[in-house]
C-alpha positions in Angstrom: 37.5 -57.9 -59.3 37.8 -54.2 -59.9 35.6 -54.4 -63.0 32.9 -56.2 -61.1 32.9 -53.6 -58.4 32.7 -50.8 -61.0 29.7 -52.5 -62.7 27.9 -53.1 -59.3 28.4 -49.5 -58.3 27.1 -48.2 -61.7 23.9 -50.4 -61.4 23.3 -49.2 -57.9 23.6 -45.5 -59.0 21.3 -46.1 -61.9 18.7 -47.7 -59.6 18.8 -44.7 -57.2 18.4 -42.3 -60.1 15.3 -44.2 -61.4 13.8 -44.1 -57.9 14.4 -40.4 -57.5 12.7 -39.7 -60.9 9.6 -41.7 -60.1 9.2 -39.8 -56.8 9.4 -36.5 -58.6 6.8 -37.6 -61.1 4.4 -38.8 -58.4 4.7 -35.5 -56.5 3.7 -33.6 -59.7 0.8 -35.9 -60.3 -0.5 -35.4 -56.8 -1.2 -31.7 -57.6 -3.3 -32.7 -60.5 -5.8 -35.5 -60.0 -8.2 -37.2 -62.2 -11.4 -36.1 -60.4 -15.1 -36.4 -60.6 -16.5 -33.3 -58.8 -19.9 -32.8 -57.3 -21.0 -31.3 -60.7 -20.1 -34.6 -62.5 -17.3 -33.1 -64.6 -14.4 -35.5 -65.0 -10.9 -34.9 -66.4 -7.4 -33.6 -65.6 -8.5 -30.4 -63.8 -6.7 -28.2 -61.4 -7.5 -29.4 -57.8 -8.1 -25.8 -56.5 -10.6 -25.0 -59.2 -12.6 -28.3 -58.5 -12.8 -27.4 -54.8 -14.2 -24.0 -55.6 -16.8 -25.6 -57.8 -17.8 -28.2 -55.2 -18.2 -25.5 -52.5 -20.4 -23.3 -54.7 -22.6 -26.3 -55.7 -23.3 -27.2 -52.2 -25.3 -24.1 -51.3 -28.1 -24.1 -53.9 -28.7 -27.9 -53.3 -29.9 -27.1 -49.7 -32.0 -24.0 -49.1 -30.3 -21.4 -47.0 -32.2 -19.9 -44.0 -31.7 -16.2 -43.5 -30.4 -16.8 -40.0 -27.7 -19.1 -41.3 -26.7 -17.2 -44.4 -26.6 -13.7 -42.9 -23.9 -12.7 -40.4 -23.6 -9.6 -38.4 -20.8 -8.2 -40.7 -22.4 -9.2 -44.0 -24.2 -6.8 -46.4 -27.4 -8.9 -45.9 -27.4 -7.9 -42.2 -27.7 -4.2 -43.2 -30.6 -5.2 -45.5 -32.4 -6.7 -42.5 -32.5 -3.3 -40.9 -34.5 -1.9 -43.8 -37.7 -3.9 -43.8 -39.2 -5.0 -47.1 -42.9 -4.1 -46.6 -45.7 -4.6 -49.2 -48.8 -2.5 -48.4 -52.3 -3.5 -49.6 -55.7 -1.9 -49.0 -59.3 -2.8 -50.0 -61.9 0.0 -50.0 -65.5 0.4 -51.0 -67.1 3.8 -51.6 -70.5 5.2 -52.5 -71.1 8.3 -54.7 -74.0 10.2 -56.2 -72.0 11.8 -59.0 -70.4 8.7 -60.5 -68.9 10.4 -63.6 -67.3 13.3 -61.6 -65.8 10.8 -59.1 -64.2 8.5 -61.8 -62.8 11.5 -63.7 -61.3 13.0 -60.5 -59.9 9.6 -59.5 -58.0 9.3 -62.8 -56.6 12.7 -62.4 -55.4 12.1 -58.8 -53.8 8.8 -59.7 -51.7 10.6 -62.3 -50.9 13.4 -60.0 -49.6 11.1 -57.3 -47.4 9.2 -59.8 -49.4 6.0 -59.8 -51.2 4.0 -62.5 -54.3 1.9 -63.0 -53.4 -1.7 -63.2 -56.9 -2.8 -64.2 -60.4 -1.6 -64.1 -64.0 -2.8 -64.8 -67.3 -1.0 -65.1 -70.8 -2.3 -65.2 -74.3 -0.9 -65.6 -77.0 -2.5 -63.3 -80.6 -3.1 -64.4 -83.4 -0.7 -63.7 -84.6 -3.0 -60.9 -81.6 -2.0 -58.7 -81.4 1.2 -56.7 -77.8 1.8 -57.8 -77.1 2.6 -61.4 -73.4 1.9 -62.1 -70.5 0.3 -60.4 -66.7 0.1 -61.0 -63.7 -1.8 -59.6 -60.2 -0.6 -59.8 -56.8 -2.0 -59.0 -54.5 1.1 -58.4 -50.7 1.1 -57.9 -49.6 4.1 -55.9 -46.0 5.0 -54.7 -45.6 3.6 -51.2 -44.4 6.9 -49.7 -47.7 8.6 -50.8 -50.1 5.7 -50.3 -51.6 6.9 -47.0 -52.1 10.4 -48.3 -53.9 9.0 -51.4 -56.2 6.7 -49.6 -57.2 9.6 -47.2 -58.0 11.6 -50.3 -60.4 8.9 -51.5 -62.4 9.3 -48.2 -62.8 13.1 -49.0 -64.0 12.3 -52.6 -66.7 9.8 -51.7 -68.4 8.0 -48.7 -66.3 5.1 -47.5 -68.4 2.0 -46.6 -65.6 -0.5 -46.2 -61.9 -0.3 -45.6 -59.3 -3.0 -44.8 -55.5 -2.5 -44.8 -52.9 -5.3 -44.5 -49.1 -5.5 -45.0 -46.8 -8.3 -46.0 -43.3 -8.3 -44.5 -41.1 -10.1 -47.1 -37.7 -9.2 -45.6 -36.7 -12.8 -44.9 -37.7 -14.0 -48.3 -36.0 -11.1 -50.0 -32.7 -11.6 -48.1 -32.9 -15.4 -48.7 -33.3 -14.8 -52.5 -30.3 -12.4 -52.5 -28.2 -15.0 -50.7 -29.2 -17.7 -53.2 -28.4 -15.4 -56.1 -24.9 -14.7 -54.7 -24.3 -18.4 -54.3 -25.5 -19.1 -57.8 -23.3 -16.4 -59.3 -20.3 -17.9 -57.5 -21.2 -21.3 -58.9 -21.5 -19.7 -62.3 -18.0 -18.3 -62.1 -16.6 -21.6 -61.0 -18.1 -23.5 -64.0 -16.7 -20.8 -66.3 -13.3 -21.5 -64.9 -13.9 -25.2 -65.4 -14.9 -24.5 -69.0 -11.5 -22.8 -69.6 -9.7 -25.9 -68.4 -11.8 -28.5 -70.1 -9.9 -30.6 -72.6 -12.5 -32.9 -74.1 -15.9 -32.4 -75.8 -17.7 -34.4 -73.1 -16.3 -32.2 -70.4 -17.4 -29.1 -72.3 -20.9 -30.4 -72.9 -21.3 -31.4 -69.2 -20.2 -28.0 -68.0 -22.5 -26.2 -70.5 -25.4 -28.3 -69.2 -24.8 -27.3 -65.6 -24.2 -23.7 -66.7 -27.6 -23.7 -68.4 -29.3 -24.9 -65.2 -27.5 -22.3 -63.1 -28.4 -19.5 -65.5 -32.1 -20.5 -65.4 -32.1 -20.4 -61.6 -30.4 -17.0 -61.6 -33.0 -15.6 -64.0 -35.9 -17.1 -61.9 -34.6 -15.6 -58.7 -33.8 -12.3 -60.4 -37.5 -12.1 -61.6 -38.7 -12.8 -58.1 -36.6 -9.9 -56.7 -38.0 -7.6 -59.4 -41.5 -8.6 -58.6 -40.8 -7.9 -54.9 -39.2 -4.5 -55.7 -42.3 -3.5 -57.7 -44.7 -4.5 -55.0 -42.6 -2.7 -52.4 -42.2 0.5 -54.3 -45.9 0.7 -55.4 -48.6 -0.2 -52.9 -51.8 -1.7 -54.1 -55.3 -0.3 -53.6 -58.4 -2.3 -54.6 -61.2 0.1 -54.9 -64.9 -0.7 -55.4 -67.1 2.3 -56.5 -70.9 2.1 -56.2 -73.3 4.7 -57.6 -76.3 5.4 -55.4 -79.3 7.8 -55.2 -78.8 8.4 -51.5 -75.7 8.3 -49.4 -75.8 5.8 -46.6 -75.6 7.4 -43.1 -74.1 5.9 -40.0 -76.8 4.5 -37.7 -74.6 5.2 -34.6 -74.7 9.0 -35.4 -78.5 9.2 -35.5 -81.0 9.6 -32.7 -84.1 7.5 -32.2 -86.5 9.8 -34.1 -84.0 10.4 -36.8 -83.6 6.7 -37.3 -87.4 6.3 -37.4 -87.7 9.1 -40.0 -84.9 7.6 -42.0 -86.5 4.1 -42.0 -89.9 5.5 -43.0 -88.3 7.5 -45.8 -86.4 4.4 -47.0 -89.6 2.3 -46.9 -91.7 4.8 -48.8 -88.9 5.2 -51.3 -88.8 1.4 -51.7 -92.6 1.2 -52.1 -92.5 3.9 -54.8 -89.7 2.2 -56.6 -91.6 -1.1 -56.4 -94.6 0.4 -58.1 -92.4 2.1 -60.6 -90.5 -1.0 -61.4 -93.8 -3.0 -61.7 -95.2 -0.4 -64.1 -92.0 -0.4 -66.2 -92.0 -4.2 -66.2 -95.6 -4.4 -67.4 -95.2 -1.8 -70.1 -91.9 -3.3 -71.4 -93.5 -6.8 -71.4 -96.5 -5.7 -73.6 -95.2 -7.3 -76.8 -94.9 -10.6 -75.1 -98.3 -10.3 -73.4 -99.9 -9.5 -76.7 -98.4 -12.4 -78.4 -99.3 -14.8 -75.6 -102.9 -13.4 -75.6 -103.3 -14.0 -79.3 -102.0 -17.5 -79.0 -104.2 -18.3 -76.0 -107.3 -16.9 -77.9 -106.6 -19.0 -80.9 -106.2 -22.1 -78.8 -109.5 -21.4 -77.0 -111.4 -20.8 -80.3 -110.0 -24.0 -81.8 -111.0 -26.0 -78.7 -114.5 -24.6 -78.7 -114.9 -25.3 -82.4 -113.8 -28.9 -81.9 -116.2 -29.4 -79.0 -119.2 -28.0 -81.0 -118.3 -30.2 -83.9 -118.1 -33.3 -81.8 -121.4 -32.4 -80.1 -123.3 -31.9 -83.3 -122.0 -35.1 -84.8 -122.9 -37.0 -81.6 -126.5 -35.6 -81.7 -126.9 -36.5 -85.4 -125.7 -40.1 -85.0 -127.3 -40.8 -81.7 -130.6 -38.8 -81.5 -132.3 -41.3 -79.1 -129.5 -41.0 -76.6 -130.0 -37.3 -76.0 -131.3 -36.2 -72.7 -135.1 -35.5 -72.4 -134.7 -31.9 -71.7 -132.7 -31.5 -74.9 -135.5 -33.2 -77.0 -138.1 -31.0 -75.4 -136.2 -27.9 -76.1 -135.8 -29.0 -79.7 -139.6 -29.6 -79.9 -140.3 -26.2 -78.5 -138.0 -24.6 -80.9 -139.7 -26.3 -83.9 -143.2 -25.6 -82.7 -144.4 -29.1 -82.8 
């Protein structure tokens, strides 16, 4: 009986020890779980790291609004106080001395720390009153933009001016928030890469890292473009060479307007005759060639008509009109 009791007690104690060991193993396994995160990476990965990756993935998947992503204590709130403004202006000017204006314009652009983004120049035909024209796209530092555009008005006569601004503060802050979220996601994937144990896990993480890096580069390029447009304002300038500078009609009296219109009409008439004479003289080679061709055609047609007429008279003398026969008799003296 004592032996049976001892065996029974030993079995009970062994059973309790097995239960305690299984409980300890299950508690350790609960800290590490076989997970499939939002990024699709599977494996025995630390639970805390997976949660970080999932949180960082959630932001880029849904666009963040500036009002939601920026709090009153965040650095982005300070950025909102400094507006991101892009200044643009379109101008058209007239000048009599075209060469002097273009030379001075290039010098002033360099003096103000700007540069010429692109330019075109064209020469009009002699039928036009203006001789040459040019179009410029100038980039001038934003803090000196107003001063530079005022200087253009002193160098030539402004005929058109239109200024407009783009406030890109919201877009700028939104891109900064997206970049911060993407960089956090990038760090999370790098942590997952350190803990990956299989080739499949490594390849999956590299795929997602490539996509994140591409988005970071794209948003960074957008910020650089914004920074350039904000730092350097854009002036689109059209320059027209003229013989007379246009005057404002509102500043002229009645008789001055009449005199100006008469002067312009007489000038237009003179230019019309001049252009007509130039056109005739310059077209002489064509006129001569056309005249020779027309003369040859007329001679050939007249020769064909005479030949047909003489052959008709020879073959059909009885069908000639009476006056024709009489005239032939008078000529022969019969």
